[in-house]
Structure formats: structure tokens, C-alpha cells
C-alpha positions as CSV (number, residue, x, y, z in Angstrom):
1,M,75.4,131.2,173.0
2,A,78.1,131.8,170.4
3,K,77.7,134.7,168.0
4,Y,75.3,134.1,165.2
5,K,74.5,130.6,166.5
6,V,70.9,129.5,166.9
7,D,70.2,127.1,169.8
8,I,67.2,124.8,169.3
9,T,66.1,122.5,172.1
10,G,66.8,118.9,171.4
11,I,68.7,119.5,168.2
12,N,72.4,119.1,167.7
13,T,73.1,121.3,164.7
14,N,76.4,119.6,164.1
15,E,74.6,116.4,163.3
16,I,72.2,117.9,160.7
17,K,72.8,116.4,157.3
18,V,73.1,118.8,154.3
19,L,71.9,117.2,151.0
20,S,73.9,117.5,147.8
21,N,72.1,118.5,144.6
22,E,72.1,114.9,143.3
23,E,70.6,113.7,146.6
24,T,67.9,116.4,146.5
25,N,66.9,115.6,142.9
26,E,66.7,111.9,143.7
27,L,64.6,112.5,146.8
28,F,62.2,114.8,144.8
29,Q,61.7,112.1,142.2
30,R,60.8,109.6,144.9
31,F,58.6,112.1,146.7
32,K,56.7,113.0,143.5
33,N,56.1,109.2,143.1
34,G,54.4,109.1,146.4
35,D,57.3,108.2,148.7
36,E,56.6,110.1,152.0
37,R,59.8,108.9,153.5
38,A,61.6,110.9,150.8
39,K,59.7,114.0,151.9
40,E,60.9,113.4,155.4
41,E,64.5,113.1,154.3
42,L,64.1,116.4,152.3
43,V,62.9,118.2,155.3
44,N,65.6,116.8,157.6
45,G,68.2,117.5,155.0
46,N,67.3,121.2,154.8
47,L,66.9,122.1,158.4
48,K,70.2,124.1,158.3
49,L,68.5,126.4,155.8
50,V,65.8,127.1,158.4
51,L,68.5,127.7,161.1
52,S,70.5,130.0,158.8
53,I,67.4,132.2,158.3
54,L,66.7,132.3,162.1
55,K,70.1,133.9,162.7
56,R,68.7,137.3,161.9
57,F,66.1,136.8,164.7
58,S,68.5,135.5,167.4
59,N,68.5,138.8,169.3
60,T,64.8,139.4,169.3
61,K,62.3,138.6,172.1
62,Y,60.8,135.6,170.3
63,N,61.5,132.0,171.3
64,M,63.8,130.3,168.9
65,D,62.1,126.9,169.4
66,D,58.8,128.5,168.3
67,L,60.4,130.3,165.3
68,F,62.1,127.1,164.3
69,Q,58.8,125.1,164.2
70,V,57.2,127.9,162.2
71,G,60.2,128.0,159.8
72,V,59.9,124.2,159.3
73,I,56.3,124.8,158.2
74,G,57.5,127.2,155.5
75,L,60.1,124.6,154.5
76,I,57.5,121.9,154.2
77,K,55.3,124.2,152.1
78,A,58.3,124.9,149.8
79,I,58.9,121.1,149.4
80,D,55.3,120.4,148.7
81,N,55.1,123.0,145.9
82,F,58.6,122.9,144.5
83,D,58.9,122.0,140.8
84,I,62.3,120.6,139.9
85,T,61.6,121.2,136.2
86,L,61.9,125.0,136.7
87,G,65.7,124.7,137.1
88,L,65.7,126.5,140.4
89,R,67.5,125.3,143.5
90,L,65.3,124.4,146.4
91,S,67.1,126.8,148.7
92,T,66.3,129.7,146.3
93,Y,62.7,128.8,146.3
94,A,62.3,128.0,150.0
95,V,64.0,131.0,151.5
96,P,61.1,133.5,150.9
97,L,58.5,130.9,152.1
98,I,60.4,130.1,155.3
99,L,61.0,133.8,155.9
100,G,57.4,134.6,155.2
101,E,56.1,132.1,157.7
102,V,58.4,133.4,160.4
103,K,57.5,137.0,159.7
104,R,53.8,136.2,159.7
105,Y,54.2,134.5,163.1
106,I,55.9,137.6,164.4
107,R,53.3,139.9,162.9
108,D,50.4,137.9,164.4
109,N,52.1,138.0,167.8
110,T,53.0,141.7,167.8
111,S,51.5,143.9,170.5
112,V,51.0,146.9,168.2
113,R,47.4,147.4,167.0
114,V,47.0,148.4,163.4
115,S,43.9,149.3,161.3
116,R,42.0,146.1,160.3
117,S,41.8,147.3,156.7
118,V,45.5,147.9,156.5
119,K,46.2,144.5,158.0
120,D,43.8,142.8,155.6
121,L,45.6,144.5,152.7
122,A,49.0,143.3,154.0
123,Y,47.8,139.7,154.0
124,K,46.3,140.0,150.5
125,I,49.7,141.2,149.3
126,I,51.5,138.4,151.1
127,K,49.1,135.8,149.7
128,F,49.6,137.2,146.2
129,Q,53.4,137.0,146.7
130,D,53.2,133.4,147.8
131,D,50.9,132.4,144.9
132,Y,53.0,134.2,142.4
133,L,56.2,132.6,143.8
134,S,54.7,129.1,143.6
135,V,53.9,129.6,139.9
136,Y,56.8,131.5,138.6
137,G,59.6,130.8,141.1
138,I,60.3,134.5,141.9
139,L,58.6,137.1,143.9
140,P,56.4,139.6,142.0
141,T,57.6,143.2,141.6
142,N,55.7,146.0,143.4
143,D,54.5,147.1,140.0
144,K,53.0,143.7,139.4
145,I,51.4,143.7,142.8
146,S,50.0,147.2,142.3
147,K,48.3,146.3,139.0
148,E,47.0,142.9,140.3
149,L,45.4,144.3,143.5
150,G,44.5,147.7,142.1
151,I,46.5,149.7,144.7
152,D,49.3,152.3,144.5
153,E,52.8,151.1,145.1
154,Y,53.3,153.2,148.2
155,E,50.4,151.3,149.8
156,I,52.4,148.1,149.5
157,S,55.2,149.2,151.7
158,Y,52.8,151.0,154.1
159,A,50.7,147.9,154.5
160,L,53.6,145.5,155.0
161,D,55.5,147.9,157.3
162,S,52.4,148.2,159.6
163,L,52.8,144.5,160.5
164,K,56.5,144.7,161.4
165,D,57.5,144.2,165.0
166,P,58.4,147.6,166.5
167,M,61.8,148.4,167.9
168,S,62.8,151.1,170.2
169,I,65.2,153.7,168.7
170,F,67.2,153.2,171.9
171,E,67.6,149.4,171.2
172,P,71.3,148.5,171.4
173,I,72.4,146.8,168.2
174,Y,76.1,146.4,168.7
175,N,78.6,146.4,171.5
176,D,82.2,145.2,171.2
177,G,83.1,146.0,174.8
178,G,83.4,149.7,174.2
179,D,80.7,152.3,173.4
180,T,77.3,150.8,172.6
181,I,75.7,151.6,169.2
182,Y,72.0,152.2,169.4
183,L,69.4,152.0,166.6
184,S,69.0,155.8,166.7
185,D,72.6,156.1,165.7
186,Q,72.0,154.1,162.5
187,I,68.8,155.8,161.3
188,A,69.2,156.9,157.7
189,D,69.1,160.5,156.6
190,I,65.8,161.2,154.8
191,K,67.7,162.6,151.8
192,D,69.2,159.2,151.1
193,I,65.9,157.4,150.9
194,N,65.3,157.9,147.2
195,T,68.9,157.0,146.4
196,D,68.5,153.8,148.3
197,R,65.2,152.9,146.6
198,D,66.8,153.5,143.2
199,M,69.7,151.3,144.1
200,L,67.4,148.5,145.2
201,I,65.5,148.6,142.0
202,S,68.7,148.5,140.0
203,L,70.0,145.7,142.1
204,R,66.8,143.6,141.6
205,K,67.0,144.1,137.8
206,A,70.7,143.1,137.8
207,L,70.1,139.9,139.7
208,Q,67.6,138.9,137.0
209,K,70.2,139.2,134.3
210,I,73.2,137.3,135.8
211,K,73.6,133.5,135.6
212,D,71.4,131.3,137.8
213,R,74.3,129.9,139.6
214,E,75.7,133.3,140.3
215,K,72.3,134.5,141.6
216,D,71.9,131.3,143.8
217,I,75.3,131.9,145.4
218,L,74.6,135.6,146.1
219,V,71.2,134.8,147.6
220,S,72.7,132.0,149.8
221,R,75.6,134.2,150.9
222,F,74.0,137.6,151.5
223,I,70.4,136.8,152.2
224,V,70.4,133.3,153.7
225,G,73.7,133.9,155.4
226,K,75.5,130.7,154.4
227,T,79.3,130.4,154.4
228,Q,81.1,129.5,151.2
229,M,81.9,126.1,152.6
230,E,78.2,125.4,153.3
231,I,77.3,126.5,149.8
232,A,80.1,124.3,148.4
233,D,78.7,121.3,150.2
234,T,75.2,122.0,149.0
235,M,76.2,122.5,145.3
236,G,78.8,119.7,145.2
237,I,81.7,122.0,144.2
238,S,84.8,123.2,146.0
239,Q,85.0,126.3,148.3
240,A,87.4,127.8,145.8
241,Q,84.9,127.5,143.0
242,V,82.2,129.2,145.2
243,S,84.6,132.0,146.0
244,R,85.4,132.5,142.3
245,I,81.7,132.4,141.2
246,E,80.8,134.8,144.0
247,K,83.5,137.3,143.0
248,N,82.4,137.1,139.3
249,A,78.8,137.5,140.3
250,I,79.5,140.7,142.4
251,E,81.5,142.1,139.5
252,N,78.7,141.4,137.0
253,V,76.1,143.0,139.3
254,R,78.4,146.0,139.8
255,K,78.7,146.5,136.0
256,L,74.9,146.2,135.5
257,I,73.9,148.8,138.1
258,K,76.4,151.4,137.0
């Protein structure tokens, strides 16, 4: 299998259609008017979004066919609940839902046993995140979750981390034919944790202040993992325009987090 490629049984990824913004909006209008065929076209036209998210799981022990089916469920949920009047792109709205479904599947199939109360809290947090996202189009902050559920912010990370699939510190994460790099080689120094947390908070705030198109492109490039050409096809603009917007977006974020 080629690097970063996701192989799904019975699917030729080269033949998957990618919808333009105009096609997506037209299909949503038809779907909201009761046209189930339009919903099917929306799902089929966004399968590459699911595949792009699965790239990050391609080196795990989980079956890609299973994860793909789970990811499609997340995509369908996104399409069912997406509101085009909010001015968001479907991909921006769908990514957290698809990723959430995949992560839930992995958590439910992990061999590590965790406290029932901690697991229940984690699912309450996830449900609140999903509900909040469906209403406001963005994920809630930890502060919002903390106030809504009446818990301390540190409990949020603790609960969610308890459901993550464990990985050995001796897991090989890179090999270019020379010395293998193991996870233990990449573990962060504890003194950098607070600095990283502050940077993430600043980055999150900066993303809320830049233009929607800039944010969409940054999310697609660095979270979803799309190429500039794929983004250009989706947005109906040239690759050069995507490159220019991406460069401006990065510069604007850099200024905001200084």
C-alpha cells in the first residue's frame, strides 16, 4: 500500500466524485425538500473526506473497511444535521462528527478496562460536544463543557484520555531505511506541557478571528489532510488561490498568537 493511501475493499478511490460548492448547495436544497436521492449523492460525493480522515489510522491494528463504514455513519449524521444557512462548509462541520464516530468505535473496541464512572463521564462529554456542534457549528471550549457538566477542566482530558487506544512506547513510528524512531524517542519533556497548552489555547482563539475561508482551508490542510489541489476542486477555485489564501491565513494566525 502506498504511503498515506487508504485501501477500502471494493472501492476505487480514483473514481470517487468530489462535489463543488455549487453542487453541494443544490443537493442540500433538494435533500431538504425530501429528495433522498440527493442525500445519497451527498454521501457519495464526500467519501474522500472520510478516506482523508482515515489516513491517520492507516498504521493501526484496526480494519480499514470497518473504520470506513463507521466514518460513513459520521458523514451521514453530518449531512442529516447540516444547516446550510449557517454559512459553514460541509467539510468543516463533518470532520469532527466523522472523527468522533471513528474514535468511539476504537474506544469501544479497546482492550483496556477503565472505571465505569470515568467512561460514563467521557461519553457525557462527547454527547455534549456533538449536541453543541449541531447547534452552533463549532466544538465547545473546555470552559463551556466544565460549566455545563459541573466538572473541573482537568477531568475533561482525564476522562477522554482514558478511552484512547493504548500504544507501546516501543511502537515504531518512522523508518526511512535507516535507524527506526520509536514513540519513546518522541515523548515530550514534562516542562514543555504548560507551554504547549498555552499555545493550543492561543491557536484556538486565533482561528476564531480569521476569515471563514482561511479557517476552512487551514482545517482542510492540516486537520483533514487534504492537498491544495483537492481543496481547490472542492471550493471551485485554483490551486494558486488556495496556496495564497493558506499563506495569508498562516501569517494572520502567527500575528494573532504572538
